N, C-alpha and C positions, 0 to 999 in steps of 0.2 A: 862543388859551389862554384859558380861563375861570378866574374867580376867584370863589370862595364867600365872602360877607359875611354873618356871623351876629352876634347880640348877645343879651345878657342871658338866657343859658341857665339860670342859677340852679340848677344841679345837677340839671336835669331830663334824666336819661340816655335816657329813651325818645326824647324829641323831638330830643336831640343825635344819637343813632343814626340818626334818619331823616334828618337833615341829611348825616351821614357816608354813609349809603347812597346818597342823591341824589347826592353829590359823586363817589363811586365810578363809579356808572352814567354819569355826565356826564364822566368822566374828568378831574376838576377835580384840580389839582396844588397850588394856593395857596389858603389860607384866612385870612381876616381876622376875628378876633374883637373886637368893640368893647365888650368889658368885661362884668362881672357873670358870670363863668364860676362864682364863689363859692368853691369849695373846691379844694385841691391835688389832691385825688383826682379831681374831674372834669377838671382840667387835664391829669393824667396819662392819664385815659382819652382825652382828645381826642389828646393827643399820640401815645399807643400805637395809636390806630385810625386816623388820619388819614396816609395815604401822600402826604406832600408837605410844603411849607413852610407853617408856621403863623406869623402875626404876630398877637399877642394884647396888648391895652393893659388896664390896670387899671381896674376900675369900683369904685363905692361899696360893694359887697357882696364885694370880693375882699379880705378881711382875711387869708386864708392865702397870698396871691400878690403879695406887696409887692415882689418882685423885677421884677415887671412895670412897664413905662414907662406914663407917663399919656398919652403921644402917641406914635404911629408915624407916621415919614415914610418913604415907599417909593418907588422907582422901578421900575417893571415893564415892560419894554420902552421904549416912550416916554412911558408914562403916569406922572404924578407923583400919588401918592396920600398922604392924611394919614387917620388914624384916632384917635379918642379916644372917651370915653364920653359926655361931656356936651354938650347941645345948644348951649349959649350958647358954650363954647369952639370947638364945629365950626363955628359961624356965624362966628366970628372968623377961623378958618383959611380959611373959603371966601372971606370978604370980602378976604382978604390977595391972593387972585388967584394965588398960587404954586402951585396944585395943580389938576388936572384934576378929581379927585374927592375930596370929604371924607366919611368915614363916621364915624357916631356911634350911641350907643343911648340908655340910661337911661329914656326915657319909654315905650317898648314899642310905639310907634306907628310902622308903616311909612309912609316919607314920602319923597318926592324933590322938590327944589326947586333952580332954576338961580339962581346968584347970580353976573352977570357971565359969565365963561368956566368957572365952576367948578359942577359938579354936586354937590348937597349931599343925603346920602342916609341914612335910618335903615332897617335891614333888619327892623327889627320885633323879635320876641322868640321864644326857643325855649322859654320857660317856659308856664305854662298860664294866663297872665292874658288871654289874647285867644282867641277861638274855635278858631283853628288856628295852629299854628308858621309863621313867615315868615322868609324869606332873601331875599338880593339876590345876583344873578349878573351879574358884569361880564365882558364879552367883551374881553379887552385887545386884539384884533386890529381889532374895529369900534368899540370905545369905546361899546358899547350896554349899558346897564343895564337889568336886569329884576327886579321883585319878584315872588316867588313863594310861594304857599300851599304847604307841605308836606303831603301827605295820608298 
């Protein structure tokens, strides 16, 4: 089973569509969004166009999405995952060593770091602040994480 991790879509529907097309092609049924979806309309678009489970957290640009939690804690198979929007909070979660993976966004930079037994990762951004949109894919079976540029 593969999990798609995205962040900072900032209402960029063309890049969000690219991520959803990729998810469909790869038969991905779980999506984690690390915040800054931005508008309720974009959240509804995501919910209506992704066939599977969505776990989304609130970012600083999610003024219309106050019902989203600041942090998500998940267990998928044997993998313990936490997600939030902010790097400092994510580092704190990773240092707790309660999780196998911690995902975050906010700074738009794809990044992977290992802290003890925890992999801390930022999937990058789906907005237009980088040369190309990026995502992360976690294979829940092998626990292998990959950062990917969407074309």
